[in-house]
C-alpha positions as a LaTeX table, in Angstrom:
\begin{tabular}{lrrr}
\hline
Residue & $x$ (\AA) & $y$ (\AA) & $z$ (\AA) \\
\hline
Unk1 & $-11.84$ & 163.23 & 20.20 \\
Unk2 & $-11.77$ & 161.03 & 17.08 \\
Unk3 & $-12.52$ & 162.89 & 13.93 \\
Unk4 & $-11.91$ & 160.18 & 11.22 \\
Unk5 & $-15.44$ & 159.40 & 9.09 \\
Unk6 & $-13.77$ & 156.04 & 7.90 \\
Unk7 & $-13.38$ & 152.80 & 10.14 \\
Unk8 & $-9.58$ & 152.44 & 10.49 \\
Unk9 & $-8.04$ & 148.83 & 10.46 \\
Unk10 & $-5.26$ & 147.66 & 12.20 \\
Unk11 & $-3.47$ & 145.61 & 9.15 \\
Unk12 & $-0.44$ & 144.85 & 7.90 \\
Unk13 & 0.60 & 144.02 & 4.88 \\
Unk14 & 3.49 & 145.09 & 1.78 \\
Unk15 & 2.62 & 148.43 & 0.66 \\
Unk16 & 4.68 & 149.87 & $-2.63$ \\
Unk17 & 5.06 & 153.60 & $-3.16$ \\
Unk18 & 6.06 & 155.01 & $-5.93$ \\
Unk19 & 6.76 & 158.67 & $-5.29$ \\
Unk20 & 6.09 & 160.85 & $-8.63$ \\
Unk21 & 8.42 & 163.63 & $-8.78$ \\
Unk22 & 11.60 & 164.32 & $-10.44$ \\
Unk23 & 13.70 & 164.44 & $-7.50$ \\
Unk24 & 12.33 & 160.96 & $-5.95$ \\
Unk25 & 11.42 & 157.85 & $-8.26$ \\
Unk26 & 12.66 & 155.50 & $-6.37$ \\
Unk27 & 10.10 & 153.11 & $-5.25$ \\
Unk28 & 9.64 & 152.42 & $-1.39$ \\
Unk29 & 8.81 & 149.05 & 0.11 \\
Unk30 & 7.34 & 149.17 & 3.47 \\
Unk31 & 4.47 & 147.47 & 5.74 \\
Unk32 & 0.86 & 149.00 & 6.29 \\
Unk33 & 0.26 & 150.05 & 9.75 \\
Unk34 & $-3.40$ & 150.60 & 9.49 \\
Unk35 & $-5.72$ & 151.36 & 6.06 \\
Unk36 & $-9.43$ & 152.74 & 5.43 \\
Unk37 & $-11.16$ & 153.60 & 2.92 \\
Unk38 & $-9.92$ & 157.05 & 2.65 \\
Unk39 & $-5.90$ & 156.34 & 2.96 \\
Unk40 & $-3.04$ & 154.74 & 5.03 \\
Unk41 & $-0.73$ & 154.68 & 7.23 \\
Unk42 & 3.04 & 152.99 & 6.69 \\
Unk43 & 5.65 & 152.29 & 9.16 \\
Unk44 & 9.42 & 152.58 & 9.23 \\
Unk45 & 9.97 & 154.28 & 5.61 \\
Unk46 & 12.21 & 157.44 & 4.80 \\
Unk47 & 10.22 & 160.75 & 5.24 \\
Unk48 & 8.81 & 162.23 & 1.80 \\
Unk49 & 7.61 & 165.94 & 2.06 \\
Unk50 & 4.29 & 166.32 & 2.84 \\
Unk51 & 2.20 & 166.68 & $-0.55$ \\
Unk52 & 4.38 & 163.90 & $-2.07$ \\
Unk53 & 1.66 & 162.17 & $-5.39$ \\
Unk54 & 2.67 & 158.14 & $-5.03$ \\
Unk55 & 1.00 & 155.51 & $-6.96$ \\
Unk56 & 0.35 & 152.69 & $-4.44$ \\
Unk57 & 0.45 & 148.98 & $-4.87$ \\
Unk58 & $-0.84$ & 147.13 & $-2.12$ \\
Unk59 & $-0.10$ & 143.27 & $-2.07$ \\
Unk60 & $-3.15$ & 141.35 & $-0.91$ \\
Unk61 & $-2.91$ & 137.13 & $-1.48$ \\
Unk62 & $-5.39$ & 134.41 & $-0.64$ \\
Unk63 & $-3.62$ & 130.99 & $-1.34$ \\
Unk64 & $-2.38$ & 131.45 & $-4.60$ \\
Unk65 & $-3.78$ & 134.35 & $-6.07$ \\
Unk66 & $-2.45$ & 138.27 & $-5.82$ \\
Unk67 & $-4.95$ & 140.87 & $-5.93$ \\
Unk68 & $-3.07$ & 144.06 & $-5.56$ \\
Unk69 & $-5.13$ & 147.31 & $-4.66$ \\
Unk70 & $-3.75$ & 149.85 & $-6.76$ \\
Unk71 & $-4.37$ & 153.29 & $-6.35$ \\
Unk72 & $-2.41$ & 156.78 & $-6.29$ \\
Unk73 & $-2.22$ & 159.01 & $-3.39$ \\
Unk74 & $-0.65$ & 161.96 & $-1.55$ \\
Unk75 & 1.28 & 162.21 & 1.62 \\
Unk76 & $-0.62$ & 164.10 & 4.09 \\
Unk77 & 0.98 & 163.80 & 7.32 \\
Unk78 & 4.76 & 162.08 & 8.78 \\
Unk79 & 5.10 & 160.38 & 12.19 \\
Unk80 & 8.35 & 160.40 & 14.13 \\
Unk81 & 8.06 & 157.80 & 16.99 \\
Unk82 & 10.11 & 158.68 & 19.78 \\
Unk83 & 12.99 & 157.71 & 21.11 \\
Unk84 & 13.03 & 155.58 & 18.05 \\
Unk85 & 13.17 & 157.85 & 15.52 \\
Unk86 & 11.01 & 155.33 & 13.62 \\
Unk87 & 9.03 & 157.42 & 10.73 \\
Unk88 & 5.41 & 157.02 & 9.47 \\
Unk89 & 3.78 & 158.60 & 6.94 \\
Unk90 & 0.01 & 159.24 & 6.14 \\
Unk91 & $-1.08$ & 158.83 & 2.46 \\
Unk92 & $-4.44$ & 160.12 & 1.43 \\
Unk93 & $-5.67$ & 158.16 & $-1.88$ \\
Unk94 & $-6.61$ & 160.66 & $-4.37$ \\
Unk95 & $-7.38$ & 158.11 & $-7.50$ \\
Unk96 & $-8.62$ & 154.10 & $-6.50$ \\
Unk97 & $-10.39$ & 152.30 & $-9.45$ \\
Unk98 & $-13.67$ & 151.13 & $-9.07$ \\
Unk99 & $-12.16$ & 147.10 & $-8.74$ \\
Unk100 & $-9.44$ & 147.91 & $-6.04$ \\
Unk101 & $-11.85$ & 150.37 & $-4.21$ \\
Unk102 & $-13.92$ & 147.34 & $-4.00$ \\
Unk103 & $-11.44$ & 144.82 & $-2.83$ \\
Unk104 & $-10.61$ & 147.34 & $-0.32$ \\
Unk105 & $-13.98$ & 147.46 & 1.03 \\
Unk106 & $-14.30$ & 144.22 & 1.51 \\
Unk107 & $-10.93$ & 143.83 & 3.31 \\
Unk108 & $-11.90$ & 146.31 & 5.91 \\
Unk109 & $-15.21$ & 144.63 & 6.15 \\
Unk110 & $-14.14$ & 141.25 & 6.41 \\
Unk111 & $-11.63$ & 142.25 & 9.50 \\
Unk112 & $-13.73$ & 144.85 & 11.23 \\
Unk113 & $-16.47$ & 144.68 & 13.37 \\
Unk114 & $-16.76$ & 148.22 & 13.85 \\
Unk115 & $-17.98$ & 148.45 & 10.00 \\
Unk116 & $-21.79$ & 148.85 & 9.53 \\
\hline
\end{tabular}
């Protein structure tokens, strides 16, 4: 049974995740697997503990125009694919500015036929 309230869009785009902990400040370059208005799933990354707070920059572009989506989020789940062992992280947005939120909504709306 599907419990999500927001439509989730399979969407592969470059993303940079920067953990905000004292132990691990190195940014992680990754690719999204899917995205929705409340968070995203990134694939093939090193694991981060659940609860880790991160700055997130999603790199969108159209021609020569760069349109980053910037947000802050929290790791809410880790998914390990068997047998490859690839790690994916589910990150829930905790703070996203109005411009980024509007751009994200347009991306999801434009690319999804299930949004109403």
